[in-house]
C-alpha positions as CSV (number, residue, x, y, z in Angstrom):
1,M,6.3,82.1,36.6
2,I,8.6,79.6,34.7
3,N,11.6,78.5,36.2
4,H,14.3,78.0,33.7
5,E,16.9,75.7,34.6
6,P,19.9,74.4,32.8
7,T,19.6,70.7,32.5
8,L,22.2,70.1,29.7
9,G,25.3,69.0,32.1
10,E,27.1,65.9,32.6
11,A,25.0,62.9,32.7
12,R,24.6,61.1,35.7
13,D,24.8,57.4,34.6
14,R,28.3,56.1,35.4
15,R,27.5,52.9,33.3
16,R,26.8,54.8,30.0
17,V,28.8,53.4,27.1
18,H,31.5,55.7,25.6
19,Y,31.9,55.1,22.1
20,P,35.1,57.2,21.0
21,A,35.7,58.7,17.8
22,A,38.2,58.0,15.2
23,A,41.3,60.2,15.3
24,G,42.0,62.7,12.7
25,R,42.3,66.5,11.5
26,L,40.1,69.0,13.6
27,D,39.7,71.6,10.0
28,V,39.9,69.2,6.8
29,G,40.1,72.4,4.9
30,R,43.0,74.0,6.5
31,T,45.4,72.6,4.3
32,G,43.7,72.3,1.0
33,A,40.4,72.8,-0.8
34,T,37.5,72.9,1.6
35,P,35.1,70.1,0.9
36,R,31.5,70.8,0.1
37,A,28.5,68.6,2.0
38,V,24.5,69.3,1.3
39,V,22.3,68.3,3.9
40,V,18.8,67.7,2.7
41,G,16.3,68.3,5.6
42,A,17.1,70.4,9.1
43,G,15.4,68.2,11.5
44,I,17.2,66.8,14.5
45,A,19.3,64.3,12.1
46,G,20.3,66.6,9.4
47,L,21.4,69.4,12.1
48,A,23.1,67.4,13.8
49,A,25.0,65.8,10.6
50,A,25.7,69.7,9.8
51,T,27.0,70.6,12.7
52,G,29.7,67.3,12.9
53,L,30.8,68.5,9.4
54,A,30.8,72.4,10.1
55,E,32.9,71.8,13.1
56,R,35.4,69.8,11.0
57,G,35.6,72.8,8.6
58,F,33.0,71.6,5.8
59,H,31.2,74.0,3.8
60,V,27.5,72.6,4.2
61,D,24.4,73.7,2.3
62,V,21.5,72.9,4.4
63,I,18.2,72.4,2.2
64,E,14.8,72.4,4.2
65,R,11.4,72.2,2.4
66,E,9.9,73.8,5.1
67,R,10.3,77.5,6.2
68,Y,11.6,76.8,9.6
69,L,14.0,74.5,11.1
70,G,13.8,71.6,13.7
71,G,11.7,69.3,11.3
72,R,9.0,67.4,13.3
73,V,10.5,69.3,16.0
74,G,10.2,72.6,14.2
75,G,8.2,76.0,15.4
76,W,6.4,78.8,13.8
77,T,4.3,81.7,14.6
78,Q,1.1,82.2,13.2
79,R,-2.1,84.4,13.8
80,L,-5.7,84.2,15.2
81,H,-8.6,85.4,14.2
82,D,-8.3,88.5,16.4
83,G,-5.0,88.9,14.4
84,G,-2.7,88.3,17.5
85,R,0.5,86.2,16.4
86,V,0.9,83.0,18.6
87,A,3.5,80.1,18.6
88,M,2.9,76.5,17.2
89,N,4.5,73.5,16.5
90,R,3.7,70.1,15.8
91,G,3.2,68.8,19.4
92,F,4.8,68.2,22.9
93,H,8.5,66.5,23.1
94,A,10.1,65.1,25.8
95,F,14.1,65.7,26.4
96,F,14.9,62.7,28.3
97,A,18.4,62.8,30.0
98,Q,19.0,59.5,28.2
99,Y,19.3,61.7,25.0
100,Y,23.1,61.8,25.6
101,N,23.7,62.6,21.6
102,L,20.3,65.1,21.1
103,R,21.8,67.1,24.3
104,K,25.5,66.9,22.8
105,L,24.0,68.8,19.7
106,L,21.8,71.4,22.1
107,S,24.8,72.1,24.0
108,R,26.6,73.4,21.1
109,A,24.4,76.3,21.5
110,D,24.0,76.5,25.4
111,I,19.9,75.9,25.2
112,R,18.7,75.4,28.1
113,L,15.6,73.6,28.7
114,H,12.7,73.5,31.8
115,R,12.4,70.1,33.9
116,L,8.9,68.7,34.2
117,R,9.0,67.4,37.8
118,D,6.1,64.8,36.7
119,Y,4.1,63.6,34.0
120,P,1.1,61.7,35.4
121,L,-1.0,58.9,33.5
122,I,-4.3,58.1,33.8
123,D,-7.1,55.9,32.4
124,D,-10.8,55.7,31.5
125,R,-11.5,54.6,35.4
126,G,-9.6,57.4,36.7
127,R,-7.0,55.1,38.1
128,R,-3.2,57.4,37.9
129,D,0.0,56.4,38.0
130,T,3.1,58.6,38.3
131,F,6.9,58.6,37.8
132,R,7.6,61.0,40.6
133,G,10.1,60.1,43.2
134,L,11.0,56.8,41.6
135,P,14.5,55.3,42.3
136,R,16.8,55.9,39.2
137,T,18.9,52.8,39.8
138,P,17.5,49.5,37.6
139,P,15.9,47.5,38.8
140,W,14.2,49.1,41.5
141,N,13.0,52.0,39.1
142,A,10.9,49.1,37.3
143,L,9.7,47.3,40.2
144,A,8.7,50.9,42.0
145,F,6.5,52.1,39.6
146,A,5.1,48.5,39.0
147,L,4.0,47.9,42.7
148,R,2.6,51.4,43.6
149,S,0.2,51.4,40.3
150,P,-3.2,51.1,41.1
151,T,-3.2,48.8,38.0
152,F,-0.5,46.3,38.8
153,G,-0.3,45.0,42.1
154,L,2.1,42.1,44.4
155,R,0.1,39.3,43.2
156,D,0.2,40.1,39.5
157,L,3.9,40.6,39.9
158,F,4.1,36.7,40.7
159,R,1.6,35.7,37.9
160,L,3.9,37.0,35.2
161,D,5.6,34.6,32.8
162,A,9.3,34.9,33.9
163,R,10.3,32.9,30.6
164,A,8.1,35.2,28.2
165,A,9.3,38.7,30.0
166,E,12.9,37.2,29.8
167,P,14.0,39.5,26.5
168,L,12.5,42.7,28.5
169,V,15.6,41.8,31.0
170,T,18.6,40.9,28.7
171,V,18.1,43.2,26.4
172,S,20.7,43.6,23.6
173,V,21.6,45.4,20.2
174,P,20.8,44.0,17.7
175,G,20.1,40.7,18.9
176,I,16.6,41.6,20.5
177,Y,15.4,42.2,16.8
178,E,16.6,39.0,16.1
179,R,14.7,37.5,18.6
180,L,11.4,39.6,18.5
181,D,11.0,41.9,15.8
182,D,8.7,39.5,13.9
183,L,6.2,39.7,17.1
184,D,3.8,42.7,17.7
185,A,4.5,44.5,21.1
186,E,0.2,43.6,21.8
187,T,0.6,39.6,21.6
188,F,4.3,40.0,23.4
189,L,2.5,41.4,26.3
190,R,-0.3,38.8,26.5
191,A,2.7,36.2,26.8
192,I,4.0,38.0,29.6
193,N,0.7,38.0,31.1
194,F,0.7,41.9,32.1
195,P,-2.8,43.0,33.4
196,D,-4.8,44.6,30.8
197,A,-5.0,47.8,32.5
198,A,-1.8,48.1,33.1
199,R,-1.1,47.6,29.5
200,H,-3.3,50.0,28.8
201,L,-1.8,52.9,31.2
202,A,1.7,52.1,30.9
203,F,2.9,50.4,28.0
204,E,0.5,51.3,25.6
205,V,1.3,55.1,26.5
206,F,4.5,54.3,25.6
207,S,4.1,52.4,22.6
208,R,1.7,55.0,21.1
209,S,4.7,57.7,21.4
210,F,6.2,55.8,18.8
211,F,3.0,56.8,16.5
212,I,1.7,53.0,16.7
213,E,-1.0,51.3,18.3
214,P,0.9,47.9,19.9
215,H,-0.7,45.2,17.9
216,R,1.0,47.5,14.9
217,M,4.3,48.0,17.2
218,S,7.2,45.4,16.7
219,A,8.1,43.5,20.0
220,A,11.6,44.3,19.7
221,E,11.2,47.7,19.6
222,L,8.8,47.8,23.0
223,A,11.5,45.8,24.4
224,M,14.0,48.4,23.6
225,M,11.7,51.1,24.8
226,F,11.8,49.3,28.3
227,H,15.4,49.1,28.5
228,I,16.2,52.9,27.6
229,Y,14.1,54.3,29.8
230,F,13.5,51.7,32.9
231,L,16.3,48.6,33.1
232,G,19.1,50.2,31.0
233,S,19.5,53.4,32.2
234,S,19.8,55.2,35.6
235,E,19.4,58.5,34.5
236,G,15.7,58.3,35.7
237,L,12.3,59.1,34.0
238,I,11.6,62.8,34.6
239,F,12.2,64.7,31.3
240,D,12.8,68.3,30.2
241,V,10.8,70.4,28.1
242,A,11.5,73.4,25.9
243,P,10.9,76.8,27.5
244,D,9.5,78.6,24.7
245,N,8.6,77.3,21.2
246,F,11.2,75.2,19.4
247,D,12.1,77.9,16.9
248,V,13.4,80.5,19.3
249,S,14.2,78.3,22.3
250,V,16.1,75.6,20.4
251,W,16.9,76.1,16.9
252,E,17.6,79.8,16.4
253,P,20.2,79.5,18.7
254,L,22.0,77.0,17.6
255,A,21.5,78.6,13.6
256,R,23.6,81.3,14.9
257,Y,26.2,79.3,16.5
258,L,27.0,77.1,13.1
259,T,26.9,80.6,11.0
260,S,29.0,82.3,13.7
261,A,32.7,82.9,13.1
262,G,33.3,80.4,16.0
263,C,32.0,77.6,14.0
264,P,35.1,76.5,11.5
265,G,33.3,75.7,8.5
266,R,30.7,77.2,6.9
267,V,26.7,76.6,7.1
268,E,24.2,78.2,4.7
269,F,20.6,77.3,5.5
270,H,18.2,77.1,2.4
271,L,14.8,77.1,3.7
272,D,11.3,76.4,1.7
273,T,13.2,74.7,-0.8
274,S,12.4,70.7,-1.9
275,V,15.2,68.6,-2.9
276,E,13.9,67.2,-6.5
277,R,16.9,64.3,-7.3
278,I,20.5,63.7,-6.7
279,E,23.0,62.8,-9.8
280,P,25.8,61.0,-9.2
281,E,29.1,62.3,-11.2
282,A,32.7,61.1,-11.3
283,T,33.9,64.3,-9.0
284,G,30.7,63.8,-6.4
285,L,27.3,64.7,-6.8
286,R,24.9,67.4,-7.8
287,V,21.9,67.8,-5.6
288,I,19.0,70.0,-7.7
289,D,15.7,71.9,-5.8
290,D,12.6,72.6,-7.0
291,T,13.9,76.3,-7.6
292,G,16.1,74.9,-10.7
293,G,18.7,75.6,-8.5
294,E,21.9,72.9,-8.3
295,I,24.8,72.5,-5.6
296,A,27.8,70.5,-6.8
297,A,28.9,68.8,-3.7
298,D,31.6,66.3,-2.1
299,A,28.8,64.3,0.0
300,V,25.4,64.6,0.8
301,V,23.7,63.5,3.6
302,L,20.2,62.5,3.2
303,A,18.1,63.2,6.3
304,A,14.5,64.0,5.0
305,D,11.4,62.3,6.6
306,I,10.2,58.6,4.7
307,A,8.3,60.3,2.4
308,G,10.9,62.7,1.1
309,L,13.9,59.9,1.3
310,R,11.5,57.7,-0.9
311,R,10.8,60.2,-3.6
312,I,14.3,61.7,-3.6
313,V,15.5,58.6,-4.5
314,A,12.8,56.9,-6.9
315,A,13.9,60.5,-8.7
316,S,17.5,59.7,-8.7
317,P,17.5,56.2,-10.8
318,D,21.7,56.5,-10.8
319,L,21.7,56.5,-6.7
320,G,22.9,53.7,-5.2
321,D,22.3,49.9,-6.3
322,A,18.7,47.8,-6.7
323,E,18.7,46.1,-3.4
324,W,19.7,49.2,-1.5
325,R,17.2,51.2,-3.4
326,S,14.7,48.4,-2.8
327,R,14.9,49.1,0.8
328,I,14.9,52.5,0.7
329,G,11.2,51.7,-1.3
330,A,10.1,49.2,1.2
331,L,10.2,51.8,4.3
332,A,6.5,53.6,5.3
333,T,5.0,55.6,7.6
334,A,3.1,54.9,10.9
335,P,-0.5,55.9,11.0
336,P,-1.5,59.5,11.1
337,F,-1.7,61.6,14.5
338,A,-3.3,65.1,15.7
339,V,-2.1,67.7,17.9
340,R,-5.0,70.4,18.6
341,R,-4.5,73.6,20.3
342,L,-6.5,75.6,22.2
343,W,-6.7,79.0,23.3
344,L,-9.0,79.3,26.2
345,D,-10.3,82.2,27.8
346,R,-10.0,81.1,30.9
347,P,-7.3,79.4,33.1
348,V,-7.5,75.2,33.8
349,R,-7.6,74.5,37.3
350,A,-4.2,75.4,39.4
351,D,-3.7,71.6,40.2
352,R,-3.5,70.3,36.8
353,S,-0.6,69.1,35.7
354,S,1.6,70.5,32.7
355,F,1.6,67.2,31.2
356,L,-1.2,64.1,31.4
357,G,-1.1,60.7,29.6
358,T,-4.0,58.8,29.3
359,G,-4.4,55.6,28.5
360,N,-7.5,53.6,27.3
361,L,-9.2,57.0,26.7
362,D,-9.5,57.2,22.6
363,P,-8.3,58.8,20.4
364,L,-6.7,61.2,23.3
365,D,-2.9,59.9,24.0
366,N,-2.3,63.1,26.4
367,I,-3.2,67.0,27.4
368,S,-0.8,69.4,27.9
369,V,-1.4,72.9,29.7
370,L,1.6,75.2,27.7
371,N,1.3,78.0,29.5
372,R,2.7,76.3,32.6
373,Y,6.2,76.0,30.7
374,E,6.4,77.6,27.1
375,R,7.2,81.3,27.2
376,N,4.9,82.3,24.5
377,A,1.9,80.6,25.7
378,A,2.6,82.2,29.5
379,D,2.6,85.4,28.1
380,W,-0.4,85.2,26.2
381,A,-1.9,83.6,29.2
382,G,-1.1,86.6,31.3
383,R,-2.4,89.1,28.8
384,T,-6.0,87.3,28.5
385,G,-6.3,85.4,31.8
386,G,-7.0,82.3,29.5
387,S,-4.9,78.9,29.4
388,V,-3.5,77.0,26.0
389,V,-4.3,73.8,26.0
390,E,-3.0,71.2,23.4
391,L,-4.5,67.8,23.2
392,H,-2.8,65.1,21.2
393,A,-4.1,61.7,19.4
394,Y,-1.4,59.8,18.1
395,A,-1.8,56.4,15.9
396,V,-5.3,57.5,14.5
397,S,-7.3,54.7,13.6
398,D,-7.7,54.7,9.4
399,A,-11.3,55.3,10.4
400,D,-11.3,58.0,12.3
401,S,-8.4,59.6,10.2
402,R,-10.5,59.8,7.0
403,P,-10.5,63.4,5.6
404,G,-14.7,63.4,6.6
405,V,-14.2,62.2,9.6
406,R,-11.6,64.0,11.1
407,A,-14.1,67.0,12.4
408,D,-15.8,64.0,14.3
409,T,-12.2,62.9,16.0
410,E,-11.4,66.3,16.9
411,Q,-14.8,66.6,18.9
412,R,-14.3,63.6,20.4
413,M,-10.9,64.9,21.8
414,L,-12.5,68.2,22.8
415,A,-14.9,66.0,24.9
416,R,-12.4,63.9,26.3
417,L,-10.6,67.3,27.3
418,H,-14.3,68.2,28.8
419,Q,-14.1,65.0,30.5
420,I,-10.9,64.8,32.1
421,Y,-10.7,69.1,32.9
422,P,-14.5,69.4,33.8
423,E,-13.9,73.1,33.9
424,T,-12.6,73.8,30.4
425,A,-16.2,72.6,29.1
426,A,-17.3,76.2,30.0
427,A,-14.6,77.8,28.4
428,H,-15.0,79.9,25.3
429,I,-12.4,79.2,22.4
430,V,-10.8,82.1,21.3
431,G,-8.6,80.7,18.7
432,Q,-7.8,77.1,17.8
433,T,-5.8,75.1,15.4
434,T,-5.6,71.3,14.4
435,L,-2.5,69.7,12.6
436,W,-3.1,66.5,10.9
437,R,0.2,64.7,10.0
438,Q,1.7,61.2,8.7
439,D,5.4,61.1,8.2
440,C,6.8,59.4,11.1
441,P,8.8,56.3,10.7
442,R,7.2,52.8,11.1
443,F,8.3,50.2,13.7
444,A,6.3,47.1,12.2
445,P,7.0,43.9,13.4
446,G,9.7,42.5,10.6
447,D,10.5,46.0,9.5
448,F,14.5,46.1,11.3
449,A,16.0,43.7,9.0
450,R,15.3,45.5,6.0
451,R,15.7,49.3,7.3
452,P,18.3,50.7,5.3
453,G,21.3,51.9,7.6
454,V,23.9,55.1,7.8
455,I,26.4,53.7,4.9
456,T,24.7,53.2,1.4
457,P,26.4,52.0,-1.6
458,D,28.0,54.9,-2.7
459,S,30.5,56.4,-0.2
460,R,30.0,59.9,-1.1
461,L,26.2,59.7,0.2
462,V,24.8,58.6,3.5
463,L,21.7,58.6,5.2
464,A,20.3,60.0,8.5
465,G,17.4,59.9,10.5
466,D,14.9,58.3,13.3
467,G,13.5,55.9,10.8
468,I,17.5,54.7,9.6
469,R,18.9,51.6,11.2
470,V,21.3,52.0,13.9
471,D,22.5,49.1,16.1
472,L,22.5,50.9,19.3
473,P,20.2,51.8,22.1
474,V,18.2,54.6,20.7
475,A,15.1,55.8,19.9
476,L,12.9,58.5,18.9
477,M,14.6,62.2,18.9
478,E,17.9,60.3,20.3
479,R,17.6,57.8,17.3
480,A,17.8,60.8,14.8
481,A,20.4,63.0,16.7
482,T,22.7,59.8,17.0
483,T,22.4,58.7,13.1
484,G,23.2,62.7,12.3
485,W,26.2,62.4,13.9
486,L,27.4,58.8,12.9
487,A,26.4,60.3,8.9
488,A,28.8,63.1,9.7
489,N,31.7,60.7,11.4
490,T,31.6,58.5,8.2
491,L,32.1,61.6,5.8
492,L,34.5,63.1,7.8
493,A,36.7,59.7,7.7
494,R,37.1,59.9,3.7
495,W,38.8,63.4,4.5
496,G,41.0,62.1,7.4
497,G,38.4,64.4,9.9
498,A,38.3,63.8,13.3
499,G,35.0,62.4,14.4
500,H,32.7,62.9,17.3
501,D,32.7,61.3,20.2
502,L,28.5,59.3,20.8
503,H,27.1,57.8,24.2
504,S,24.5,55.6,24.9
505,V,22.6,53.7,27.5
506,P,24.5,50.1,28.1
507,A,23.7,47.9,25.2
508,D,23.0,44.9,27.0
509,G,20.6,44.2,30.0
510,R,22.2,45.6,32.8
511,S,21.2,44.2,36.2
512,K,22.5,40.8,37.2
513,V,20.1,40.3,39.3
514,L,17.3,40.5,36.6
515,R,19.8,38.3,33.9
516,R,20.6,35.3,36.5
517,A,16.7,34.8,37.1
518,A,16.0,35.4,33.2
519,N,18.4,32.4,32.8
520,L,17.3,30.3,35.2
521,G,13.7,30.8,33.5
522,R,15.3,29.7,30.2
523,R,16.7,27.0,32.1
524,F,14.5,25.3,33.8
525,G,11.1,27.0,31.9
């Protein structure tokens, strides 16, 4: 049975940073004409921006090219070959307690999540790490994790190069990017002298959650990740998951709120519609879509993915200036990834984890047993006596992601499942589907300085998304939500509207002990 808990309550970290919003009117349209904004993209960033604007009285048109909300965290239904309808999405997403601004968005519709108590990691030699029972307070959380890890011993701790490791404990934003963004994560970890096995089992698992391999990932982003989840926060490392497919458990409730009488503004969703271009006009911006439709807007939030953002800007020659357009054109995507979901005719063993991360088990990065926590999958498993298993391959190599080779990569993913969970080898695959995508932003060395921010040369236009620069300690879904709220706040300021408060983990390394040790290392190293 799935146990659902309310997990969107008060944050536990008393040292989290509060960013108060600007004061202003709570309804900008009450005493005059209602401003109209178009939000391009209905992912986390776009929906946060739409919520922020609608709650201050804007009329908001949300244009989304897919037929569902949520972007890369969207969900839909499809049919198996036997005609049965099943839920599908783009793969597992973890809602960490540190995701304050994402949870702020979800709280608008009283969305409840389900707590996963553990998510072990396993490597090619069967060594297993776990996050269960770790202390929450830095630096003891990271120290306890390291010392109880089968790949990292006390002797390894004393072999670390303290001077090279110093940026991990003195993270500041954006200073960490000025120090480390030109270096790749793998080179950085080797300089610290992390044991190879520990790098594979811990850091590589996290780096690949950014859909990029360590040798192609910015060391600054890795240090930021370590700060957000370990040394910068006392929220802990146990996360929540959606209790059902993302469409029914997350985005449909939020959409109902945004279109209800309880929301001060008015929100209209235009799904299965793609924006072609944006034309600046004297009084606003004109948004033209692929159906030939046009909307004259007072402001626009561009919250499309990297490819969509580049395409729209390229087709809108009068938008922005040359330098800004160059920054947009320089944005790139991370390597491809694959999500393979299997509907099996028998259960996996009862002691298998809901989620298992893998290290050095190419091409597989994790295994999810969906029927352990997702209602639709649990219902299917209950009716059939089977199970629903999902395999993820993040940051698939160029060689393994070529169209002619993908089938072999998918078979290797399946072979890894059989190796790790041998009971699945005898299972019959009742249904299966595999998604291949390459639309996550790249966080490669040197990218940060050229990354465009929320504010653009046109005060009527703002950007949002997890590929947009923001000088706060946020990442992944939380970066998307944060930029969405900031985009709304930027536009609200033009109309004298009250902004929305934000939170983050501390922007600087929080442990005085580690900072003193790091400073000594710098001084005498």
